[in-house]
C-alpha positions as CSV (number, residue, x, y, z in Angstrom):
1,X,126.5,150.8,66.3
2,X,129.2,148.3,66.1
3,X,132.6,149.4,64.6
4,X,134.0,146.7,62.3
5,X,137.3,146.3,60.5
6,X,137.7,143.9,57.5
7,X,141.2,143.1,56.2
8,X,141.7,141.4,52.8
9,X,145.0,141.0,50.8
10,X,143.8,142.5,47.4
11,X,140.6,143.3,45.6
12,X,141.6,141.3,42.5
13,X,139.0,139.0,40.8
14,X,139.1,136.1,43.1
15,X,136.2,134.3,45.1
16,X,137.1,135.5,48.5
17,X,137.1,139.2,47.2
18,X,133.7,138.6,45.5
19,X,132.1,137.2,48.7
20,X,133.6,140.1,50.6
21,X,131.8,142.5,48.4
22,X,128.7,140.6,48.8
23,X,129.0,140.8,52.4
24,X,129.8,144.5,52.6
25,X,126.6,145.2,50.6
26,X,124.5,143.1,52.8
27,X,125.7,144.5,56.2
28,X,123.3,147.4,57.4
29,X,125.4,150.6,57.4
30,X,122.9,151.9,60.2
31,X,124.0,149.0,62.3
32,X,127.7,148.7,61.5
33,X,130.4,151.2,60.9
34,X,132.5,149.4,58.4
35,X,136.2,150.0,57.6
36,X,138.2,147.9,55.1
37,X,142.0,147.4,55.1
38,X,143.5,146.3,51.8
39,X,147.0,145.1,52.1
40,X,148.0,145.4,48.4
41,X,146.0,148.4,47.0
42,X,145.1,146.8,43.6
43,X,142.2,145.0,42.1
44,X,139.2,145.4,39.9
45,X,136.7,145.3,42.8
46,X,137.7,148.9,44.2
47,X,135.1,150.8,42.5
48,X,132.4,148.3,43.6
49,X,132.9,149.0,47.3
50,X,129.9,150.8,48.9
51,X,130.3,154.3,49.6
52,X,129.7,153.8,53.3
53,X,132.7,151.7,53.7
54,X,135.9,153.6,54.6
55,X,138.8,152.1,52.7
56,X,142.6,152.2,53.6
57,X,145.4,150.4,51.8
58,X,149.0,149.6,52.8
59,X,151.1,148.9,49.8
60,X,150.2,150.1,46.3
61,X,150.8,146.6,44.9
62,X,152.4,143.4,45.5
63,X,156.1,143.4,45.4
64,X,159.0,141.5,46.8
65,X,159.7,144.4,49.0
66,X,156.2,144.6,50.3
67,X,156.3,140.8,51.2
68,X,159.7,141.2,53.1
69,X,158.0,144.2,54.9
70,X,155.1,142.0,56.0
71,X,157.3,139.1,57.0
72,X,159.7,141.3,59.0
73,X,157.6,144.2,60.3
74,X,154.0,143.3,60.5
75,X,153.5,144.5,64.1
76,X,154.9,148.0,63.0
77,X,152.4,147.9,59.9
78,X,149.5,147.0,62.3
79,X,150.3,150.1,64.5
80,X,150.8,152.5,61.6
81,X,147.5,151.5,59.7
82,X,145.2,150.3,62.6
83,X,145.0,153.4,64.8
84,X,141.5,153.1,66.1
85,X,139.6,150.7,68.3
86,X,137.1,148.3,66.9
87,X,134.5,146.1,68.3
88,X,135.2,143.4,65.6
89,X,138.1,142.6,63.3
90,X,137.9,140.1,60.5
91,X,140.9,139.0,58.5
92,X,138.9,137.8,55.5
93,X,141.7,136.0,53.7
94,X,144.7,133.9,54.9
95,X,148.2,135.4,54.5
96,X,149.2,139.1,55.0
97,X,145.8,140.2,56.5
98,X,145.7,137.5,58.9
99,X,149.1,138.2,60.2
100,X,148.8,142.0,60.4
101,X,145.5,141.9,62.5
102,X,146.9,139.2,64.8
103,X,148.8,142.0,66.4
104,X,145.6,143.4,67.9
105,X,145.8,142.8,71.7
106,X,142.8,144.8,72.7
107,X,140.6,142.4,74.9
108,X,137.4,144.0,74.0
109,X,137.8,143.4,70.3
110,X,136.6,140.1,68.8
111,X,138.9,138.7,66.0
112,X,138.0,136.3,63.3
113,X,140.1,134.8,60.7
114,X,138.4,133.4,57.6
115,X,140.1,130.5,55.6
116,X,139.6,130.0,51.8
117,X,142.3,127.6,51.0
118,X,143.6,124.3,51.8
119,X,147.1,125.2,52.9
120,X,148.2,121.7,53.4
121,X,148.1,121.1,49.6
122,X,149.8,124.5,48.7
123,X,151.3,126.5,51.6
124,X,151.3,129.7,49.7
125,X,151.1,131.8,52.9
126,X,154.5,130.6,54.3
127,X,156.4,133.4,52.5
128,X,154.7,136.0,54.8
129,X,155.9,134.5,58.1
130,X,159.6,133.9,59.4
131,X,158.6,130.3,60.4
132,X,155.8,127.9,60.6
133,X,155.6,128.4,64.5
134,X,155.1,132.2,63.9
135,X,152.2,131.3,61.4
136,X,150.5,129.1,63.9
137,X,150.8,131.6,66.7
138,X,149.3,134.3,64.5
139,X,146.1,132.0,64.2
140,X,146.0,131.3,67.9
141,X,145.3,135.0,68.4
142,X,142.0,134.9,66.8
143,X,138.9,134.1,68.8
144,X,137.6,132.0,66.1
145,X,138.7,130.7,62.8
146,X,135.9,130.4,60.1
147,X,136.4,127.9,57.2
148,X,134.5,128.0,53.8
149,X,134.3,124.0,53.8
150,X,134.5,121.3,56.0
151,X,137.4,119.7,54.3
152,X,139.5,123.0,54.5
153,X,138.8,122.8,58.4
154,X,140.1,119.2,58.7
155,X,143.1,120.0,56.4
156,X,144.0,122.9,58.7
157,X,143.7,120.9,61.7
158,X,146.0,118.3,60.5
159,X,148.3,121.0,59.6
160,X,148.5,123.3,62.4
161,X,147.0,121.2,65.2
162,X,143.5,120.1,66.3
163,X,143.5,122.7,69.2
164,X,143.1,125.6,66.7
165,X,140.0,124.2,65.1
166,X,138.2,123.2,68.2
167,X,136.4,126.6,68.4
168,X,136.1,126.9,64.6
169,X,133.1,127.4,62.4
170,X,132.2,126.2,58.9
171,X,130.3,128.8,56.7
172,X,129.9,128.3,52.9
173,X,130.1,131.2,50.6
174,X,126.8,133.1,50.1
175,X,125.4,132.9,46.5
176,X,122.5,135.1,45.3
177,X,120.8,132.9,42.8
178,X,118.3,135.6,41.6
179,X,120.9,138.2,40.6
180,X,123.0,135.2,38.9
181,X,120.2,134.1,36.9
182,X,119.2,137.7,36.0
183,X,122.8,138.5,34.9
184,X,123.1,135.2,32.8
185,X,120.6,136.8,30.3
186,X,123.0,139.9,30.1
187,X,124.4,139.3,26.6
188,X,124.4,136.5,24.0
189,X,127.2,134.1,23.6
190,X,127.8,132.2,20.4
191,X,126.6,128.6,20.7
192,X,126.9,126.7,17.6
193,X,128.6,123.5,18.7
194,X,129.1,121.5,22.0
195,X,130.5,124.1,24.3
196,X,132.6,123.7,27.5
197,X,133.0,126.4,30.1
198,X,135.6,126.8,32.8
199,X,135.7,129.9,35.1
200,X,138.4,131.1,37.4
201,X,141.7,132.9,37.9
202,X,144.5,131.8,35.5
203,X,146.7,130.4,38.2
204,X,148.4,127.0,38.7
205,X,145.9,125.6,41.2
206,X,143.0,125.9,38.8
207,X,144.7,123.5,36.3
208,X,144.0,125.2,33.3
209,X,147.1,124.1,31.4
210,X,146.1,120.3,32.0
211,X,142.6,121.2,30.6
212,X,144.2,122.7,27.6
213,X,146.0,119.4,27.3
214,X,142.8,117.5,27.5
215,X,141.3,120.0,24.8
216,X,144.4,119.0,22.5
217,X,143.7,115.3,23.1
218,X,139.9,115.6,22.2
219,X,140.8,117.5,19.0
220,X,143.0,114.6,18.1
221,X,140.1,112.4,18.8
222,X,138.2,114.4,16.0
223,X,135.7,116.0,18.4
224,X,134.1,119.2,17.4
225,X,133.6,121.5,20.4
226,X,134.4,124.9,21.9
227,X,136.2,125.4,25.2
228,X,135.7,128.8,26.7
229,X,138.0,129.7,29.7
230,X,136.9,132.9,31.4
231,X,139.3,134.5,33.7
232,X,142.7,136.2,34.0
233,X,145.7,135.8,36.1
234,X,149.4,135.4,36.5
235,X,149.5,132.2,34.2
236,X,147.4,133.6,31.4
237,X,150.3,134.5,29.2
238,X,151.7,131.0,29.6
239,X,148.2,129.6,28.9
240,X,147.9,131.7,25.8
241,X,151.3,130.6,24.5
242,X,150.2,126.9,24.9
243,X,147.0,127.4,23.0
244,X,148.8,129.1,20.2
245,X,152.0,126.9,20.0
246,X,149.6,123.8,19.9
247,X,147.3,125.5,17.3
248,X,144.2,125.1,19.5
249,X,142.7,128.6,18.8
250,X,139.9,127.2,16.8
251,X,138.7,125.1,19.7
252,X,140.0,126.8,22.8
253,X,139.0,130.5,23.5
254,X,140.5,132.6,26.3
255,X,137.9,135.1,27.1
256,X,139.8,136.9,29.8
257,X,138.2,138.3,32.9
258,X,134.5,139.1,32.6
259,X,132.6,141.2,35.3
260,X,129.6,139.2,34.3
261,X,130.8,135.7,33.4
262,X,127.3,134.2,33.7
263,X,126.1,134.3,30.1
264,X,129.2,132.1,29.2
265,X,128.3,129.6,31.9
266,X,124.5,129.6,31.0
267,X,125.1,129.1,27.4
268,X,127.4,126.1,27.9
269,X,126.6,122.4,27.6
270,X,129.1,121.5,30.2
271,X,130.9,123.3,33.0
272,X,134.3,121.8,33.9
273,X,136.4,122.4,37.0
274,X,139.9,121.2,36.5
275,X,141.4,122.4,39.7
276,X,144.3,120.7,41.6
277,X,143.5,122.6,44.7
278,X,140.4,124.4,46.0
279,X,138.8,126.1,48.9
280,X,135.0,126.4,48.0
281,X,134.6,127.0,44.3
282,X,132.0,129.6,43.7
283,X,131.8,129.1,39.9
284,X,130.8,125.4,40.4
285,X,128.0,126.5,42.5
286,X,127.0,129.3,40.0
287,X,127.0,126.8,37.4
288,X,124.6,124.5,39.3
289,X,122.3,127.4,40.1
290,X,122.1,128.0,36.4
291,X,121.3,124.2,35.9
292,X,124.5,123.5,33.8
293,X,126.0,120.1,34.0
294,X,129.1,120.0,36.1
295,X,132.2,117.6,36.0
296,X,135.0,118.4,38.6
297,X,138.1,117.0,39.9
298,X,138.0,115.9,43.4
299,X,139.9,118.3,45.8
300,X,139.1,120.2,48.9
301,X,135.4,121.4,49.2
302,X,134.3,120.0,45.9
303,X,132.1,117.3,47.5
304,X,130.6,120.1,49.6
305,X,130.0,122.2,46.5
306,X,128.3,119.3,44.8
307,X,126.3,117.9,47.6
308,X,128.6,114.8,47.6
309,X,128.0,114.2,43.9
310,X,124.3,114.7,44.0
311,X,124.5,117.8,41.9
312,X,127.5,117.1,39.6
313,X,130.0,114.4,38.6
314,X,133.4,114.1,40.6
315,X,136.3,112.5,39.3
316,X,139.7,111.4,40.6
317,X,142.2,114.4,40.3
318,X,143.9,113.2,37.3
319,X,144.2,114.5,33.8
320,X,143.3,111.2,32.5
321,X,140.1,110.6,34.5
322,X,139.0,114.3,33.6
323,X,139.6,113.6,30.0
324,X,137.3,110.3,30.1
325,X,134.6,111.9,31.9
326,X,134.4,114.9,29.5
327,X,134.5,112.4,26.6
328,X,131.5,110.5,28.0
329,X,129.5,113.6,27.5
330,X,130.2,113.1,23.8
331,X,129.9,109.5,23.4
332,X,126.9,108.9,25.9
333,X,124.1,111.2,25.4
334,X,122.3,109.7,28.4
335,X,125.3,110.6,30.7
336,X,125.0,114.3,29.8
337,X,121.3,114.3,30.5
338,X,121.9,112.6,33.9
339,X,124.4,115.4,34.8
340,X,121.9,118.1,33.7
341,X,119.2,116.5,36.1
342,X,121.7,116.5,38.8
343,X,122.5,120.2,38.5
344,X,118.8,121.1,38.1
345,X,118.2,119.3,41.5
346,X,121.1,121.3,43.2
347,X,119.7,124.6,41.6
348,X,116.8,124.9,44.0
349,X,119.1,125.0,47.0
350,X,119.0,128.2,49.1
351,X,122.4,129.5,49.3
352,X,122.2,133.2,49.9
353,X,120.1,134.6,52.8
354,X,120.8,131.9,55.1
355,X,124.6,131.9,54.6
356,X,125.0,135.8,54.9
357,X,123.0,135.7,58.1
358,X,125.2,133.0,59.5
359,X,128.2,135.2,58.7
360,X,126.5,138.1,60.4
361,X,125.9,135.9,63.4
362,X,129.4,135.0,63.5
363,X,130.4,138.6,63.5
364,X,127.9,139.3,66.2
365,X,129.4,136.6,68.5
366,X,126.2,134.5,68.6
367,X,127.4,131.5,66.6
368,X,129.6,129.0,68.5
């Protein structure tokens, strides 16, 4: 039986956290003894961790003090919280988990670092390191870096040096189509007018503020529609204030986090991704699985998400181009029908079992 340690920053409602839960449920507990180290012990997904996974956390929550402790004393944290030997260690998210596990010097342990974000676009991990060189060195301590899209691999190589990606792997996030389709029937969602859906954490990278600005422009155009934004996050209050101050409550509905967002996606006429920066957008792929037309801004991984435009419509990453693309769905019925056909073509892609098997093969050390 192999002993495997996964580390992740939090168990909040993000795509990486969701994928990790899927992976933990997939790995056979008769084959693997699985431990999970959560750096900041917060998040809605704690209760969904399988019982056979042993869980430890370092800090109760994110804080300036915790960030400083990681930046200054990560080696000490490793010694304090990783006291056992493992066959495999997986830092499943860039940042603190990657830094802490980089201090493993056991030559018998294989170490993998998962990359979900384009750090070249927004270097949000820098706060956990004393310098750029220290972060680059941390990545060099891993046997393999695994990227959730080719675009992120390329950006990482440009940022940290091509030598770090020569032994890399690209592994797309797994999606269980049957479960998504079943859960999409979970409850009723009102649908009495043209409905647009957007799903994701309410953080700056997701571009929900500019999507709200587009919503306001469409109201001024006299269009009748509903925009449902499903998600929560640090920018939620700011977004809510913008909706209320611009008197958009009739059109834009902030749904908040939903453990099962799929009925909102399924009952939409259009799914929109307004992101400024992405890794691999799970919600886009979920919309495609449900056959919902997709319009997305062009950022890291989106072309891979949408089969280079075969399964959805990709626009230049500007507010104006996104506004015009959404407007076409009102003005040109044939355009929306074309997008629906694209999404339905993508919905038949097998994205679950094969991708999970590839992740397990990487953990087993049999994928180069």
